[in-house]
BALOBA-1460 file (C-alpha; in Angstrom, 3 decimals):
// residues 222
<rec num="1" residu="m" x="29.746" y="17.303" z="17.230"/>
<rec num="2" residu="r" x="27.787" y="14.992" z="19.539"/>
<rec num="3" residu="s" x="26.472" y="17.975" z="21.496"/>
<rec num="4" residu="s" x="25.309" y="19.569" z="18.243"/>
<rec num="5" residu="k" x="23.407" y="16.410" z="17.235"/>
<rec num="6" residu="r" x="21.713" y="16.157" z="20.612"/>
<rec num="7" residu="e" x="20.737" y="19.828" z="20.401"/>
<rec num="8" residu="t" x="19.294" y="19.318" z="16.911"/>
<rec num="9" residu="r" x="17.162" y="16.406" z="18.133"/>
<rec num="10" residu="k" x="16.012" y="18.382" z="21.125"/>
<rec num="11" residu="n" x="15.015" y="21.363" z="18.996"/>
<rec num="12" residu="d" x="13.343" y="19.316" z="16.262"/>
<rec num="13" residu="p" x="11.304" y="16.510" z="17.844"/>
<rec num="14" residu="d" x="9.218" y="16.072" z="14.673"/>
<rec num="15" residu="k" x="12.355" y="15.316" z="12.661"/>
<rec num="16" residu="t" x="13.473" y="12.880" z="15.344"/>
<rec num="17" residu="k" x="10.139" y="11.055" z="15.216"/>
<rec num="18" residu="e" x="10.276" y="10.892" z="11.407"/>
<rec num="19" residu="d" x="13.794" y="9.442" z="11.545"/>
<rec num="20" residu="i" x="12.682" y="6.843" z="14.076"/>
<rec num="21" residu="l" x="9.648" y="5.888" z="11.965"/>
<rec num="22" residu="a" x="11.796" y="5.547" z="8.839"/>
<rec num="23" residu="a" x="14.290" y="3.277" z="10.587"/>
<rec num="24" residu="a" x="11.508" y="1.302" z="12.285"/>
<rec num="25" residu="t" x="9.754" y="0.783" z="8.952"/>
<rec num="26" residu="e" x="12.843" y="-0.886" z="7.510"/>
<rec num="27" residu="e" x="13.448" y="-2.894" z="10.688"/>
<rec num="28" residu="f" x="9.889" y="-4.235" z="11.014"/>
<rec num="29" residu="a" x="9.487" y="-4.801" z="7.262"/>
<rec num="30" residu="a" x="12.625" y="-6.946" z="7.241"/>
<rec num="31" residu="l" x="12.195" y="-8.798" z="10.538"/>
<rec num="32" residu="g" x="8.565" y="-8.405" z="11.593"/>
<rec num="33" residu="l" x="7.359" y="-7.192" z="14.964"/>
<rec num="34" residu="a" x="8.856" y="-10.111" z="16.898"/>
<rec num="35" residu="g" x="12.243" y="-9.964" z="15.170"/>
<rec num="36" residu="g" x="12.593" y="-6.199" z="14.995"/>
<rec num="37" residu="r" x="14.757" y="-4.704" z="17.743"/>
<rec num="38" residu="v" x="14.206" y="-1.304" z="19.306"/>
<rec num="39" residu="d" x="17.919" y="-1.267" z="20.215"/>
<rec num="40" residu="a" x="18.802" y="-1.490" z="16.532"/>
<rec num="41" residu="i" x="16.388" y="1.329" z="15.669"/>
<rec num="42" residu="a" x="17.846" y="3.505" z="18.421"/>
<rec num="43" residu="e" x="21.373" y="2.842" z="17.204"/>
<rec num="44" residu="r" x="20.547" y="3.675" z="13.596"/>
<rec num="45" residu="t" x="18.856" y="6.952" z="14.554"/>
<rec num="46" residu="k" x="21.464" y="7.992" z="17.152"/>
<rec num="47" residu="t" x="18.733" y="8.111" z="19.795"/>
<rec num="48" residu="s" x="17.890" y="5.834" z="22.730"/>
<rec num="49" residu="k" x="15.242" y="3.295" z="23.674"/>
<rec num="50" residu="r" x="14.087" y="5.719" z="26.331"/>
<rec num="51" residu="m" x="13.466" y="8.427" z="23.744"/>
<rec num="52" residu="i" x="11.658" y="6.001" z="21.418"/>
<rec num="53" residu="y" x="9.382" y="4.860" z="24.235"/>
<rec num="54" residu="y" x="8.819" y="8.499" z="25.203"/>
<rec num="55" residu="y" x="7.460" y="9.236" z="21.717"/>
<rec num="56" residu="f" x="5.665" y="5.960" z="20.973"/>
<rec num="57" residu="g" x="4.966" y="4.372" z="24.355"/>
<rec num="58" residu="s" x="6.196" y="0.873" z="23.570"/>
<rec num="59" residu="k" x="7.498" y="-1.394" z="20.844"/>
<rec num="60" residu="n" x="3.905" y="-2.215" z="19.877"/>
<rec num="61" residu="g" x="3.108" y="1.497" z="19.823"/>
<rec num="62" residu="l" x="6.011" y="2.123" z="17.477"/>
<rec num="63" residu="y" x="4.941" y="-0.748" z="15.222"/>
<rec num="64" residu="l" x="1.393" y="0.619" z="15.042"/>
<rec num="65" residu="a" x="2.732" y="4.093" z="14.216"/>
<rec num="66" residu="v" x="4.746" y="2.541" z="11.378"/>
<rec num="67" residu="l" x="1.626" y="0.847" z="9.999"/>
<rec num="68" residu="e" x="-0.407" y="4.042" z="10.206"/>
<rec num="69" residu="k" x="2.250" y="6.059" z="8.413"/>
<rec num="70" residu="a" x="2.619" y="3.439" z="5.676"/>
<rec num="71" residu="y" x="-1.123" y="3.299" z="4.982"/>
<rec num="72" residu="s" x="-1.420" y="7.081" z="5.185"/>
<rec num="73" residu="q" x="1.297" y="7.555" z="2.556"/>
<rec num="74" residu="a" x="-0.272" y="4.980" z="0.234"/>
<rec num="75" residu="r" x="-3.664" y="6.663" z="0.388"/>
<rec num="76" residu="t" x="-2.217" y="10.177" z="0.092"/>
<rec num="77" residu="y" x="-0.607" y="9.273" z="-3.208"/>
<rec num="78" residu="e" x="-3.999" y="8.148" z="-4.514"/>
<rec num="79" residu="t" x="-5.785" y="11.360" z="-3.564"/>
<rec num="80" residu="d" x="-3.160" y="13.393" z="-5.443"/>
<rec num="81" residu="l" x="-4.076" y="11.809" z="-8.790"/>
<rec num="82" residu="n" x="-7.047" y="14.148" z="-9.476"/>
<rec num="83" residu="l" x="-9.042" y="11.259" z="-10.961"/>
<rec num="84" residu="a" x="-12.310" y="13.221" z="-10.982"/>
<rec num="85" residu="a" x="-10.969" y="15.388" z="-13.791"/>
<rec num="86" residu="l" x="-10.410" y="12.381" z="-16.090"/>
<rec num="87" residu="e" x="-12.787" y="10.304" z="-18.185"/>
<rec num="88" residu="p" x="-13.760" y="7.034" z="-16.406"/>
<rec num="89" residu="i" x="-11.560" y="4.690" z="-18.455"/>
<rec num="90" residu="e" x="-8.578" y="7.038" z="-18.294"/>
<rec num="91" residu="a" x="-9.119" y="7.573" z="-14.566"/>
<rec num="92" residu="l" x="-9.291" y="3.862" z="-13.810"/>
<rec num="93" residu="r" x="-6.222" y="3.079" z="-15.907"/>
<rec num="94" residu="k" x="-4.288" y="5.839" z="-14.148"/>
<rec num="95" residu="l" x="-5.283" y="4.471" z="-10.736"/>
<rec num="96" residu="i" x="-4.287" y="0.920" z="-11.691"/>
<rec num="97" residu="n" x="-0.930" y="2.046" z="-13.086"/>
<rec num="98" residu="h" x="-0.307" y="4.160" z="-10.006"/>
<rec num="99" residu="t" x="-1.071" y="1.236" z="-7.681"/>
<rec num="100" residu="f" x="1.178" y="-1.032" z="-9.735"/>
<rec num="101" residu="d" x="4.047" y="1.468" z="-9.570"/>
<rec num="102" residu="h" x="3.507" y="2.215" z="-5.875"/>
<rec num="103" residu="d" x="3.634" y="-1.440" z="-4.843"/>
<rec num="104" residu="e" x="6.738" y="-2.020" z="-6.954"/>
<rec num="105" residu="a" x="8.489" y="0.990" z="-5.431"/>
<rec num="106" residu="s" x="7.354" y="0.238" z="-1.857"/>
<rec num="107" residu="p" x="8.523" y="-3.268" z="-0.922"/>
<rec num="108" residu="d" x="8.638" y="-2.297" z="2.758"/>
<rec num="109" residu="f" x="4.940" y="-1.404" z="2.652"/>
<rec num="110" residu="v" x="4.146" y="-4.727" z="1.000"/>
<rec num="111" residu="r" x="6.152" y="-6.663" z="3.603"/>
<rec num="112" residu="l" x="4.432" y="-4.814" z="6.447"/>
<rec num="113" residu="v" x="1.041" y="-5.781" z="5.021"/>
<rec num="114" residu="m" x="2.177" y="-9.395" z="4.634"/>
<rec num="115" residu="n" x="3.451" y="-9.498" z="8.222"/>
<rec num="116" residu="e" x="0.235" y="-8.018" z="9.543"/>
<rec num="117" residu="n" x="-1.781" y="-10.649" z="7.673"/>
<rec num="118" residu="i" x="0.271" y="-13.310" z="9.437"/>
<rec num="119" residu="h" x="-0.930" y="-11.744" z="12.691"/>
<rec num="120" residu="r" x="-4.513" y="-11.627" z="11.316"/>
<rec num="121" residu="a" x="-4.494" y="-7.824" z="11.475"/>
<rec num="122" residu="a" x="-4.256" y="-7.948" z="15.280"/>
<rec num="123" residu="h" x="-2.334" y="-4.681" z="15.453"/>
<rec num="124" residu="l" x="-4.157" y="-3.048" z="12.555"/>
<rec num="125" residu="k" x="-7.411" y="-3.470" z="14.464"/>
<rec num="126" residu="q" x="-6.004" y="-1.354" z="17.278"/>
<rec num="127" residu="s" x="-5.647" y="1.675" z="15.028"/>
<rec num="128" residu="k" x="-8.306" y="4.364" z="15.203"/>
<rec num="129" residu="v" x="-7.297" y="5.979" z="11.911"/>
<rec num="130" residu="i" x="-6.199" y="3.366" z="9.354"/>
<rec num="131" residu="a" x="-9.752" y="2.437" z="8.343"/>
<rec num="132" residu="d" x="-10.428" y="6.107" z="7.627"/>
<rec num="133" residu="f" x="-7.499" y="6.241" z="5.204"/>
<rec num="134" residu="s" x="-9.356" y="3.932" z="2.812"/>
<rec num="135" residu="v" x="-12.483" y="6.075" z="2.636"/>
<rec num="136" residu="p" x="-11.120" y="8.483" z="-0.029"/>
<rec num="137" residu="a" x="-9.894" y="5.543" z="-2.134"/>
<rec num="138" residu="l" x="-13.315" y="3.879" z="-2.146"/>
<rec num="139" residu="t" x="-15.026" y="7.226" z="-2.726"/>
<rec num="140" residu="a" x="-12.822" y="7.821" z="-5.779"/>
<rec num="141" residu="l" x="-13.616" y="4.349" z="-7.132"/>
<rec num="142" residu="d" x="-17.326" y="4.862" z="-6.481"/>
<rec num="143" residu="d" x="-17.167" y="8.066" z="-8.513"/>
<rec num="144" residu="i" x="-15.300" y="6.394" z="-11.379"/>
<rec num="145" residu="i" x="-17.768" y="3.492" z="-11.435"/>
<rec num="146" residu="r" x="-20.777" y="5.825" z="-11.306"/>
<rec num="147" residu="r" x="-19.497" y="8.000" z="-14.151"/>
<rec num="148" residu="g" x="-18.541" y="4.942" z="-16.174"/>
<rec num="149" residu="r" x="-22.021" y="3.481" z="-15.792"/>
<rec num="150" residu="e" x="-23.727" y="6.797" z="-16.598"/>
<rec num="151" residu="t" x="-21.740" y="7.243" z="-19.807"/>
<rec num="152" residu="g" x="-22.228" y="3.609" z="-20.783"/>
<rec num="153" residu="v" x="-18.550" y="2.655" z="-20.963"/>
<rec num="154" residu="f" x="-18.747" y="0.447" z="-17.854"/>
<rec num="155" residu="k" x="-21.223" y="-2.359" z="-18.401"/>
<rec num="156" residu="h" x="-20.219" y="-4.797" z="-15.682"/>
<rec num="157" residu="e" x="-21.669" y="-3.951" z="-12.271"/>
<rec num="158" residu="i" x="-19.070" y="-4.030" z="-9.536"/>
<rec num="159" residu="e" x="-18.767" y="-2.673" z="-6.021"/>
<rec num="160" residu="a" x="-15.959" y="-0.235" z="-5.258"/>
<rec num="161" residu="v" x="-14.465" y="-2.493" z="-2.570"/>
<rec num="162" residu="d" x="-14.429" y="-5.441" z="-4.996"/>
<rec num="163" residu="l" x="-12.746" y="-3.357" z="-7.684"/>
<rec num="164" residu="h" x="-10.205" y="-2.193" z="-5.113"/>
<rec num="165" residu="m" x="-9.466" y="-5.831" z="-4.218"/>
<rec num="166" residu="l" x="-9.105" y="-6.759" z="-7.892"/>
<rec num="167" residu="i" x="-6.623" y="-3.952" z="-8.503"/>
<rec num="168" residu="s" x="-4.647" y="-4.810" z="-5.376"/>
<rec num="169" residu="s" x="-4.450" y="-8.496" z="-6.235"/>
<rec num="170" residu="l" x="-2.946" y="-7.936" z="-9.680"/>
<rec num="171" residu="c" x="-0.470" y="-5.351" z="-8.413"/>
<rec num="172" residu="f" x="0.462" y="-6.903" z="-5.070"/>
<rec num="173" residu="f" x="1.283" y="-10.436" z="-6.222"/>
<rec num="174" residu="r" x="4.350" y="-9.453" z="-8.238"/>
<rec num="175" residu="v" x="6.003" y="-8.007" z="-5.153"/>
<rec num="176" residu="t" x="4.931" y="-10.600" z="-2.580"/>
<rec num="177" residu="n" x="5.830" y="-13.583" z="-4.775"/>
<rec num="178" residu="r" x="8.691" y="-12.127" z="-6.795"/>
<rec num="179" residu="h" x="11.394" y="-14.458" z="-5.511"/>
<rec num="180" residu="t" x="9.403" y="-17.710" z="-5.397"/>
<rec num="181" residu="f" x="7.655" y="-17.089" z="-8.729"/>
<rec num="182" residu="g" x="10.881" y="-15.983" z="-10.367"/>
<rec num="183" residu="t" x="12.771" y="-19.021" z="-9.084"/>
<rec num="184" residu="i" x="10.118" y="-21.571" z="-10.055"/>
<rec num="185" residu="f" x="9.505" y="-20.177" z="-13.540"/>
<rec num="186" residu="q" x="13.043" y="-18.887" z="-14.154"/>
<rec num="187" residu="c" x="11.987" y="-15.329" z="-14.901"/>
<rec num="188" residu="d" x="13.150" y="-11.948" z="-13.645"/>
<rec num="189" residu="l" x="10.142" y="-9.871" z="-12.613"/>
<rec num="190" residu="s" x="12.379" y="-6.813" z="-12.210"/>
<rec num="191" residu="d" x="13.270" y="-6.858" z="-15.910"/>
<rec num="192" residu="p" x="11.989" y="-3.541" z="-17.382"/>
<rec num="193" residu="e" x="10.252" y="-5.177" z="-20.338"/>
<rec num="194" residu="t" x="8.572" y="-7.754" z="-18.089"/>
<rec num="195" residu="y" x="7.515" y="-4.973" z="-15.742"/>
<rec num="196" residu="r" x="6.024" y="-2.964" z="-18.606"/>
<rec num="197" residu="r" x="4.193" y="-6.018" z="-19.963"/>
<rec num="198" residu="h" x="2.709" y="-6.951" z="-16.597"/>
<rec num="199" residu="r" x="1.704" y="-3.347" z="-15.908"/>
<rec num="200" residu="q" x="-0.150" y="-3.184" z="-19.212"/>
<rec num="201" residu="m" x="-1.695" y="-6.599" z="-18.616"/>
<rec num="202" residu="a" x="-3.066" y="-5.559" z="-15.225"/>
<rec num="203" residu="s" x="-4.815" y="-2.444" z="-16.513"/>
<rec num="204" residu="d" x="-6.067" y="-4.162" z="-19.703"/>
<rec num="205" residu="t" x="-7.494" y="-7.081" z="-17.707"/>
<rec num="206" residu="i" x="-9.395" y="-4.916" z="-15.219"/>
<rec num="207" residu="l" x="-10.691" y="-2.547" z="-17.892"/>
<rec num="208" residu="a" x="-11.829" y="-5.493" z="-20.004"/>
<rec num="209" residu="y" x="-13.788" y="-6.776" z="-17.017"/>
<rec num="210" residu="v" x="-15.607" y="-3.530" z="-16.180"/>
<rec num="211" residu="t" x="-16.396" y="-2.773" z="-19.818"/>
<rec num="212" residu="s" x="-17.699" y="-6.263" z="-20.633"/>
<rec num="213" residu="d" x="-21.457" y="-6.801" z="-20.942"/>
<rec num="214" residu="c" x="-22.515" y="-9.771" z="-18.831"/>
<rec num="215" residu="s" x="-26.227" y="-8.983" z="-18.909"/>
<rec num="216" residu="t" x="-26.894" y="-11.727" z="-21.452"/>
<rec num="217" residu="a" x="-25.114" y="-14.429" z="-19.458"/>
<rec num="218" residu="q" x="-27.412" y="-17.388" z="-18.887"/>
<rec num="219" residu="k" x="-27.763" y="-18.897" z="-15.433"/>
<rec num="220" residu="t" x="-28.576" y="-22.595" z="-15.365"/>
<rec num="221" residu="d" x="-29.423" y="-24.920" z="-12.514"/>
<rec num="222" residu="p" x="-26.796" y="-27.539" z="-11.704"/>
């Protein structure tokens, strides 16, 4: 049996790397880069530290590969939505709902982002590809904003990167602060009805903002 497993790993290095990345994602999401142990990852994947370092170079290399895979998956899901085929309001609502659902279903991704913020994106900055992953997302938002403005349904001017931040903030908070918020205010954010209400609230809030007409707002000197 052991010989068969070793032969399978030898003949399918891509599967081995995927298994290592999956285990490393859980390890680093739970314990961070400093707390995560390569020994534990090797044990869970029935491999060895030597094999992990052969594929990824070092613990930092493995951590960076985990980040790149996590961001790549998040962006890939967005590009599969076919937003260009939808009317602007429908497209934006679909993107918001998708982001809300993705963050809820991907707590490891959220924890990885939180950990990397603690490190001030020190490892993220080393990646040569992660920044490129966000280009399609901003391009899609640019297209939605442009079409919304052209048809007159979007009245509030907003940059794609700012709209992306607004969507992320309303979707991300529930996951990052679930336990503290739930404890302080004695509410269960995993309750299906609460989830549905917050999901609707996020999309309604953002759509209300982009469709509001602020052109008549008066600016006064202090």
